[in-house]
C-alpha positions as CSV (number, residue, x, y, z in Angstrom):
1,M,-0.3,-0.1,0.0
2,H,1.2,3.2,-0.8
3,T,2.6,4.8,2.1
4,V,2.5,8.9,2.6
5,V,5.6,10.4,4.8
6,V,4.2,13.9,6.8
7,G,7.5,16.4,7.7
8,T,7.4,19.7,8.7
9,T,7.0,21.5,5.6
10,G,3.5,20.7,4.3
11,V,2.2,18.2,2.1
12,T,1.0,18.2,-1.5
13,A,-2.5,17.9,-3.2
14,S,-1.2,14.1,-4.6
15,D,-0.7,13.6,-1.3
16,V,-4.5,14.0,0.2
17,L,-6.0,12.5,-2.5
18,A,-4.0,9.3,-1.4
19,V,-5.3,9.4,1.8
20,A,-8.2,10.7,1.6
21,R,-9.6,8.6,-1.6
22,G,-6.8,5.6,-1.7
23,G,-6.3,4.6,1.6
24,A,-2.5,5.4,1.8
25,R,-1.1,4.6,5.1
26,V,0.5,7.8,7.1
27,E,4.1,8.1,8.7
28,L,5.9,10.6,10.8
29,S,9.4,11.4,9.6
30,G,11.9,11.7,11.5
31,E,11.9,15.4,11.1
32,A,8.8,15.8,12.4
33,V,9.0,13.9,15.6
34,S,11.9,16.0,16.2
35,A,10.1,19.2,15.7
36,L,7.1,17.9,17.9
37,A,9.6,17.2,20.3
38,A,11.5,20.9,20.4
39,A,8.2,22.7,20.4
40,R,6.7,21.0,23.1
41,E,9.8,21.5,25.2
42,I,8.6,25.6,24.5
43,V,5.0,25.0,25.8
44,D,6.1,22.9,29.1
45,A,8.2,25.4,30.4
46,L,5.7,28.5,29.1
47,A,3.4,25.6,31.2
48,A,5.6,26.2,34.1
49,K,5.9,29.9,34.5
50,P,3.0,32.1,36.3
51,E,2.4,34.2,33.6
52,P,-1.2,33.6,31.1
53,V,-0.2,32.1,27.8
54,Y,-3.3,32.3,25.4
55,G,-4.0,28.1,25.0
56,V,-1.6,26.8,27.5
57,S,-2.9,28.6,30.8
58,T,-5.8,30.6,29.6
59,G,-8.8,30.2,28.8
60,F,-10.4,30.3,25.0
61,G,-12.1,32.7,23.1
62,A,-14.1,35.2,25.1
63,L,-13.4,33.4,27.9
64,A,-9.4,34.3,27.6
65,T,-9.1,36.4,30.3
66,R,-9.4,33.2,32.8
67,H,-5.5,32.2,34.2
68,I,-6.0,28.3,34.5
69,S,-4.6,26.6,37.2
70,P,-2.1,23.5,36.6
71,E,-4.2,21.0,38.2
72,L,-7.6,22.2,35.9
73,R,-6.1,22.3,32.7
74,A,-5.9,18.6,31.1
75,Q,-9.5,19.1,32.0
76,L,-9.5,22.7,30.1
77,Q,-8.5,21.0,27.2
78,R,-10.7,17.7,27.5
79,N,-13.6,20.3,27.9
80,I,-12.6,21.8,24.9
81,V,-13.1,19.2,22.5
82,R,-16.4,18.3,24.4
83,S,-17.6,21.1,24.2
84,H,-16.6,22.5,20.5
85,A,-18.2,18.8,19.5
86,A,-21.6,20.8,18.4
87,G,-21.7,19.6,15.1
88,M,-25.8,18.6,13.5
89,G,-27.0,17.5,10.2
90,P,-25.7,14.8,8.2
91,H,-22.5,12.7,8.2
92,V,-20.1,14.3,6.5
93,E,-18.5,12.1,3.6
94,R,-15.4,9.6,4.7
95,E,-12.9,11.1,2.5
96,V,-13.9,14.8,3.4
97,V,-13.0,13.8,7.3
98,R,-9.9,11.6,6.2
99,A,-8.5,14.7,4.5
100,L,-9.9,16.9,7.4
101,M,-7.4,14.7,9.7
102,F,-5.2,14.2,7.4
103,L,-4.6,17.9,7.3
104,R,-4.6,19.0,10.7
105,L,-1.6,16.4,11.3
106,K,0.1,18.0,8.6
107,T,0.1,21.3,10.4
108,V,0.8,19.1,13.6
109,C,4.0,17.8,12.4
110,S,5.4,21.3,11.2
111,G,6.1,21.8,14.7
112,H,4.6,25.2,15.3
113,T,1.8,23.7,17.6
114,G,3.4,22.3,20.9
115,V,1.4,19.2,20.4
116,R,3.2,16.3,21.8
117,P,4.8,13.3,19.3
118,S,3.2,10.6,20.8
119,V,-0.3,12.7,20.0
120,A,0.2,13.1,16.3
121,Q,2.0,9.4,16.2
122,T,-1.7,8.7,17.4
123,M,-3.3,10.8,14.9
124,A,-1.9,8.6,12.4
125,D,-2.8,5.5,13.8
126,I,-6.2,6.3,13.2
127,L,-6.1,6.8,10.0
128,N,-4.2,4.0,9.3
129,A,-6.6,1.9,10.8
130,G,-9.4,3.1,8.9
131,I,-11.3,4.7,11.5
132,T,-13.5,7.7,10.6
133,P,-14.8,10.1,13.4
134,V,-18.4,10.8,12.8
135,V,-18.8,14.7,11.8
136,H,-21.5,16.4,10.8
137,E,-22.8,18.6,7.7
138,F,-23.1,21.6,10.2
139,G,-21.0,23.8,12.8
140,S,-17.9,25.4,11.2
141,L,-18.1,28.9,10.6
142,G,-14.8,29.1,8.6
143,C,-13.3,30.9,11.1
144,S,-10.8,30.0,14.1
145,G,-10.8,26.9,11.4
146,D,-13.3,24.4,10.5
147,L,-14.2,24.0,15.1
148,A,-16.9,21.7,15.2
149,P,-15.5,19.2,12.3
150,L,-12.0,19.0,14.1
151,S,-13.5,18.7,17.4
152,H,-15.4,15.6,16.4
153,C,-12.2,14.1,14.9
154,A,-10.0,15.1,18.4
155,L,-13.4,13.5,20.4
156,T,-12.3,9.9,18.8
157,L,-9.0,10.8,19.6
158,M,-9.8,10.8,23.2
159,G,-11.6,7.8,23.0
160,E,-15.2,9.1,23.0
161,G,-17.8,10.2,20.6
162,D,-18.5,8.1,17.8
163,A,-16.5,6.8,14.7
164,E,-16.5,4.4,11.5
165,G,-14.9,1.5,11.9
166,P,-13.4,0.2,8.1
167,D,-16.2,-1.7,7.8
168,G,-18.5,1.2,7.7
169,T,-20.2,0.1,10.8
170,I,-20.5,3.3,12.9
171,R,-19.5,2.0,16.9
172,P,-18.9,4.0,19.8
173,A,-15.4,5.7,19.6
174,G,-13.5,3.8,22.3
175,E,-14.3,0.2,21.0
176,L,-13.3,0.8,17.6
177,L,-9.8,2.4,19.4
178,A,-9.6,-0.5,21.7
179,A,-10.3,-3.1,18.9
180,H,-7.2,-1.9,17.3
181,G,-4.7,-1.5,19.6
182,I,-4.6,1.8,20.2
183,E,-4.6,3.8,23.4
184,P,-7.1,6.9,23.8
185,V,-4.8,10.1,23.9
186,E,-5.2,11.9,27.0
187,L,-4.8,15.6,26.2
188,R,-2.0,18.5,27.8
189,E,-1.7,22.0,27.8
190,K,-2.6,23.6,24.5
191,E,-3.3,20.2,22.8
192,G,-6.9,20.3,22.7
193,L,-6.6,23.8,21.4
194,A,-4.3,22.7,18.6
195,L,-6.2,20.0,17.3
196,L,-9.0,22.6,16.9
197,N,-7.7,25.5,14.8
198,G,-7.4,24.8,11.1
199,T,-9.4,25.0,8.0
200,D,-8.4,21.7,6.8
201,G,-12.0,20.9,6.1
202,M,-12.6,23.3,3.5
203,L,-9.1,22.7,2.1
204,G,-9.3,19.0,1.7
205,M,-13.1,19.8,0.3
206,L,-10.8,22.0,-2.2
207,V,-8.1,19.8,-3.3
208,M,-10.4,17.2,-4.0
209,A,-12.9,19.6,-5.9
210,L,-10.2,20.6,-7.6
211,A,-9.2,17.0,-8.8
212,D,-12.7,16.4,-10.1
213,L,-13.1,19.9,-12.3
214,D,-9.7,18.8,-14.0
215,T,-11.4,15.7,-15.2
216,L,-14.6,17.4,-15.8
217,Y,-13.3,20.5,-17.8
218,K,-11.7,17.8,-20.0
219,S,-15.1,15.7,-20.7
220,A,-17.1,19.2,-21.0
221,D,-14.4,20.2,-23.7
222,I,-15.1,16.7,-25.6
223,T,-19.0,16.7,-25.0
224,A,-18.8,20.5,-26.8
225,A,-17.1,19.0,-29.3
226,L,-19.3,16.2,-30.4
227,S,-22.3,18.9,-29.7
228,L,-20.3,21.0,-32.3
229,E,-19.7,18.1,-34.7
230,A,-23.7,16.8,-34.0
231,L,-25.0,20.4,-35.4
232,L,-22.6,20.5,-38.5
233,G,-20.8,23.6,-36.7
234,T,-17.4,25.2,-38.3
235,D,-13.8,24.0,-35.9
236,R,-12.6,27.6,-37.9
237,V,-12.9,29.1,-34.6
238,L,-10.9,26.9,-32.7
239,A,-7.7,27.9,-34.7
240,P,-4.7,28.7,-32.3
241,E,-4.5,31.5,-34.1
242,L,-7.6,33.3,-33.2
243,H,-6.7,32.0,-29.4
244,A,-3.3,33.4,-29.6
245,I,-4.8,37.0,-29.9
246,R,-6.6,37.0,-26.6
247,P,-3.8,34.8,-24.6
248,H,-5.9,33.6,-21.5
249,P,-4.2,29.8,-21.1
250,G,-7.1,28.2,-20.5
251,Q,-9.1,29.3,-23.6
252,G,-6.3,28.0,-25.5
253,A,-6.4,24.6,-23.8
254,S,-9.8,24.2,-24.2
255,A,-10.1,25.1,-27.7
256,A,-6.8,22.9,-28.8
257,N,-8.9,20.2,-26.3
258,M,-11.9,20.5,-28.8
259,L,-10.2,20.5,-32.2
260,A,-7.7,17.5,-31.3
261,V,-11.0,15.7,-30.8
262,L,-12.7,17.2,-34.3
263,K,-9.8,16.2,-36.1
264,G,-10.7,14.1,-38.9
265,S,-14.4,15.0,-39.0
266,E,-16.3,14.8,-42.0
267,L,-19.5,16.4,-39.9
268,T,-17.4,20.3,-39.4
269,G,-17.8,23.0,-41.7
270,H,-21.4,22.2,-42.9
271,H,-22.2,24.9,-41.7
272,Q,-23.0,27.2,-45.4
273,D,-25.3,23.9,-46.8
274,D,-28.5,24.0,-46.5
275,A,-29.3,26.5,-44.0
276,P,-26.4,29.0,-44.7
277,R,-25.0,30.8,-41.4
278,V,-21.7,32.6,-40.9
279,Q,-21.5,31.8,-37.4
280,D,-22.4,29.6,-34.8
281,A,-24.4,29.9,-31.8
282,Y,-22.8,31.1,-28.6
283,S,-22.7,28.2,-26.8
284,V,-20.7,26.5,-29.9
285,R,-18.7,28.7,-30.6
286,C,-17.9,30.3,-27.5
287,A,-17.6,27.3,-25.3
288,P,-13.3,27.8,-25.3
289,Q,-14.4,30.8,-23.7
290,V,-16.6,30.0,-21.0
291,A,-14.8,26.5,-20.2
292,G,-11.6,28.3,-20.4
293,A,-11.8,30.8,-17.8
294,G,-13.2,28.1,-15.4
295,R,-9.8,27.2,-16.0
296,D,-8.2,30.1,-15.1
297,T,-9.9,30.1,-11.7
298,M,-9.4,26.8,-11.4
299,T,-5.3,27.6,-12.1
300,H,-5.9,30.4,-9.3
301,A,-7.2,27.7,-6.8
302,R,-4.7,25.4,-7.0
303,L,-2.0,28.7,-6.0
304,V,-4.3,29.6,-2.7
305,A,-4.6,25.7,-2.4
306,D,-0.6,24.7,-2.7
307,R,0.1,27.8,0.0
308,E,-2.3,26.3,2.0
309,L,-1.2,22.7,2.3
310,A,2.2,24.4,3.1
311,S,0.5,26.3,5.9
312,A,1.1,25.5,8.9
313,V,-2.7,26.7,10.5
314,D,-3.0,27.3,14.5
315,N,-3.3,30.0,17.4
316,P,-1.1,30.4,19.1
317,V,1.9,29.1,17.3
318,V,5.3,28.1,18.4
319,L,7.8,30.5,16.9
320,P,11.5,29.0,15.5
321,D,12.9,31.3,18.2
322,G,10.7,30.2,21.1
323,R,8.2,32.5,20.8
324,V,4.0,31.7,21.5
325,E,2.2,34.3,19.4
326,S,-1.5,34.8,18.9
327,N,-2.3,35.1,15.1
328,G,-5.2,35.6,12.9
329,N,-3.9,32.4,10.6
330,F,-6.9,30.8,11.0
331,H,-8.9,32.9,9.0
332,G,-10.7,31.0,5.9
333,A,-10.9,33.7,3.7
334,P,-8.4,32.8,1.1
335,V,-9.5,29.3,1.0
336,A,-13.3,30.5,0.7
337,Y,-13.1,33.0,-1.8
338,V,-12.0,30.4,-4.7
339,L,-14.3,27.8,-3.5
340,D,-16.6,30.3,-3.8
341,F,-15.2,31.1,-7.3
342,L,-15.0,27.9,-8.7
343,A,-18.7,27.3,-7.8
344,I,-19.7,30.5,-10.1
345,A,-17.4,29.0,-12.9
346,A,-18.8,25.5,-12.5
347,A,-22.5,27.1,-12.7
348,D,-21.7,28.9,-16.0
349,L,-20.3,25.7,-17.4
350,G,-23.1,23.6,-16.8
351,S,-25.3,26.9,-18.2
352,I,-23.3,26.9,-21.3
353,T,-23.6,23.1,-21.5
354,E,-27.5,22.6,-21.2
355,R,-27.5,25.5,-24.0
356,R,-26.2,23.2,-26.5
357,T,-28.1,20.2,-25.5
358,D,-31.3,22.5,-25.8
359,R,-29.9,23.2,-29.4
360,L,-29.8,19.7,-30.2
361,L,-33.2,18.5,-29.0
362,D,-34.6,21.7,-31.2
363,K,-35.7,20.8,-35.0
364,N,-35.5,24.5,-35.7
365,R,-32.5,25.1,-34.3
366,S,-30.1,21.4,-35.0
367,H,-30.5,21.5,-38.5
368,G,-31.7,19.0,-40.0
369,L,-31.5,16.8,-36.5
370,P,-35.6,14.9,-35.6
371,P,-37.0,16.8,-32.7
372,F,-35.9,15.6,-29.5
373,L,-34.0,13.5,-31.6
374,A,-36.7,11.3,-31.2
375,D,-37.2,7.9,-32.7
376,D,-41.0,8.8,-33.9
377,A,-41.1,11.6,-33.1
378,G,-45.1,12.7,-31.5
379,V,-45.2,8.7,-30.4
380,D,-42.0,8.9,-29.0
381,S,-40.5,11.8,-27.0
382,G,-37.0,11.5,-26.9
383,L,-34.7,13.4,-24.4
384,M,-37.2,16.0,-23.7
385,I,-37.8,15.1,-20.3
386,A,-33.7,14.4,-20.1
387,Q,-33.4,18.2,-20.9
388,Y,-35.7,19.1,-18.4
389,T,-33.6,17.1,-16.1
390,Q,-30.4,18.9,-16.9
391,A,-32.3,22.6,-17.0
392,A,-33.2,21.6,-13.3
393,L,-29.9,20.7,-12.9
394,V,-28.5,24.4,-13.9
395,S,-31.3,25.8,-11.7
396,E,-29.6,24.2,-8.6
397,M,-25.9,25.5,-9.6
398,K,-27.1,28.9,-10.0
399,R,-28.9,28.7,-6.2
400,L,-25.6,27.2,-5.6
401,A,-23.2,30.0,-6.8
402,V,-24.3,32.4,-4.5
403,P,-20.9,33.3,-2.8
404,A,-21.2,32.1,0.6
405,S,-18.1,33.8,1.9
406,A,-19.8,37.4,1.1
407,D,-21.7,36.4,4.7
408,S,-20.5,36.4,7.6
409,I,-21.9,35.8,11.3
410,P,-20.8,37.4,14.1
411,S,-20.0,34.4,16.8
412,S,-18.1,33.6,20.5
413,A,-19.6,36.8,22.5
414,M,-18.5,39.4,19.6
415,Q,-14.9,37.6,19.9
416,E,-15.1,36.4,16.6
417,D,-17.1,38.7,14.9
418,H,-16.2,38.4,11.2
419,V,-16.1,34.7,9.8
420,S,-14.9,33.3,6.7
421,M,-18.0,30.8,6.3
422,G,-15.2,28.2,4.1
423,W,-16.2,25.2,5.6
424,S,-20.2,26.0,3.9
425,A,-18.5,27.4,0.8
426,A,-16.5,23.8,0.1
427,R,-20.1,22.3,1.0
428,K,-22.3,23.6,-1.5
429,L,-19.0,23.5,-3.8
430,R,-19.1,19.3,-3.4
431,T,-22.7,19.4,-4.5
432,A,-22.1,21.7,-7.4
433,V,-19.4,19.2,-9.1
434,D,-21.7,16.6,-8.6
435,N,-24.0,18.6,-10.6
436,L,-21.9,19.5,-13.4
437,T,-21.2,16.1,-13.4
438,R,-24.7,14.9,-14.5
439,I,-25.3,18.2,-16.8
440,V,-22.3,17.3,-18.8
441,A,-23.6,13.5,-18.7
442,I,-26.6,14.3,-20.4
443,E,-24.4,16.7,-23.1
444,L,-22.9,13.6,-23.8
445,Y,-26.1,11.3,-24.0
446,A,-27.4,13.9,-26.4
447,A,-24.7,14.7,-28.2
448,T,-23.7,10.9,-29.4
449,R,-27.1,10.2,-30.1
450,A,-27.2,13.2,-32.2
451,V,-23.7,12.0,-33.9
452,E,-24.9,8.5,-34.5
453,L,-28.0,10.3,-36.3
454,R,-26.0,12.4,-39.0
455,T,-26.3,9.0,-41.1
456,G,-23.6,9.1,-44.4
457,L,-20.6,11.6,-42.8
458,T,-18.3,10.5,-40.9
459,P,-17.1,11.2,-37.3
460,A,-13.8,12.1,-35.8
461,P,-12.1,9.5,-34.8
462,A,-12.0,10.5,-31.2
463,S,-15.8,11.2,-31.5
464,Q,-16.0,7.9,-32.4
465,A,-14.2,6.4,-30.0
466,A,-15.9,8.0,-27.4
467,I,-19.3,6.7,-28.3
468,A,-17.9,3.0,-28.7
469,A,-16.5,3.4,-25.3
470,A,-19.9,4.4,-23.7
471,R,-21.9,1.9,-25.9
472,A,-20.1,-0.6,-24.2
473,A,-20.6,1.0,-20.8
474,G,-24.4,0.9,-21.0
475,V,-24.8,4.3,-22.0
476,A,-27.8,3.6,-24.7
477,G,-27.3,4.8,-28.5
478,P,-30.6,5.9,-30.6
479,G,-33.8,3.7,-30.9
480,P,-37.5,4.2,-29.6
481,D,-38.4,5.5,-25.8
482,R,-37.4,3.9,-23.3
483,F,-36.7,4.0,-19.8
484,L,-34.4,7.1,-19.7
485,S,-33.0,7.1,-16.1
486,P,-30.9,3.9,-16.1
487,D,-29.3,5.6,-19.7
488,L,-28.6,8.9,-18.2
489,A,-27.3,7.1,-14.6
490,A,-24.7,4.9,-17.3
491,A,-23.7,8.1,-18.5
492,D,-23.5,10.3,-15.5
493,A,-20.7,6.9,-14.1
494,F,-18.9,6.9,-17.6
495,V,-18.2,10.9,-16.9
496,R,-17.8,10.2,-13.0
497,G,-15.2,8.0,-13.8
498,G,-13.1,10.0,-15.9
499,H,-13.8,7.1,-18.6
500,L,-15.1,9.8,-21.1
501,V,-11.0,11.2,-21.2
502,E,-9.9,7.3,-21.1
503,A,-11.6,6.5,-24.3
504,V,-10.6,9.7,-26.1
505,E,-7.3,10.5,-25.2
506,P,-5.6,7.0,-26.7
507,V,-6.8,9.3,-30.2
508,T,-5.9,12.7,-29.1
509,G,-2.6,11.7,-27.2
510,P,-3.1,14.0,-23.7
511,L,-5.6,16.6,-23.5
512,A,-4.8,19.7,-21.7
């Protein structure tokens, strides 16, 4: 099994995906263990002094004015975890929780938190055992990090609360730890706080969304090319020299992808045949501009994610010179903004995708295709309601594009008076990515059927490969009306699994 070694300088996006989705094992580097021990010595020295230090010998948040005596400090750390584990609502997905735990371990191993090496090792042991704390949908405002979600994870570390075992059964966390030979942690000064103060949930969801969107944007370029082909459009608008004079990198990449898919097609270039048109509609002609702008948004989001992956997010932090300083690095604004940006771009990609599907189904705009791509229009309704479903998904995408990060709601007796709502931005982006996958899948379903209905002209080799792979995967082709939902589900699975891209790239070469 693949192993990810956590050091002091952060982790990569591929590390997060390996642990969250691939079940990779986690190990602490020797450098990390040394840094953990050195920082802990500093915290222990401060704990022994009479002067109050936030998070070490004081209360938290609006209660930070109280100095806590040594005999109550272990209780203080336990209490912050128990009281902050106040989430409600549905359980969060396993991959999200694993990313959350792994990214908190990343910060702990930086040596800036003051957590003992044994605590970090227990975090790794829980991940390696496949134990997943039960984390709830609601509880994070994205400032002081993802407090409630991280608290539920810390609760498992203490052997309390509920967790999911590797078999998917939810049991008391203490039972699961015992079954895997893991001793619960007795938290000491600052450790409870250090386990809660991070942007780890929103960051983990950002990393996974970027991975999914990378495949989706390539898939959308393919389905846009298939629709252009089915509509007998022109590929001249995809010429590199046109995109060179407006040098947005994403636009050029999307145009190049579409051009590669359409290479060798006999269906393109017929836009001036029977019903002459000087230009294709915007949804066809401007496909690279819209998808490209989304790609450039992803590039910015990756930059933010990479910076956050290299960060140590905690408050207070242990600095290399031995100082322990309060700070505001737990504020989720940088991550929240790009999560919202991605949802906006995804909504627009879904919108233009639906417009191409609608055009394929409308006999007045499809340039000779049968109404709704039906086998016997009137007797058959064809894909009429598939487009309704797509339209409903697009409408939902537009609602999900409303920024969460534009909101703030004060908390903690006005001590935490401006929050990022980054967790909420991440949660709605996950829904948006799911919906976008379905929207692209419906265009694939319609466009492949439309291309096959264009008899007498040979589609591009890449299009033929896409159609053949889709049909082999259970995405049915033209014919009389049938129960459509299973067909659309097969198309969704085909796109979601990256199989559309896999089918095309042996013909086109790697897509950008």
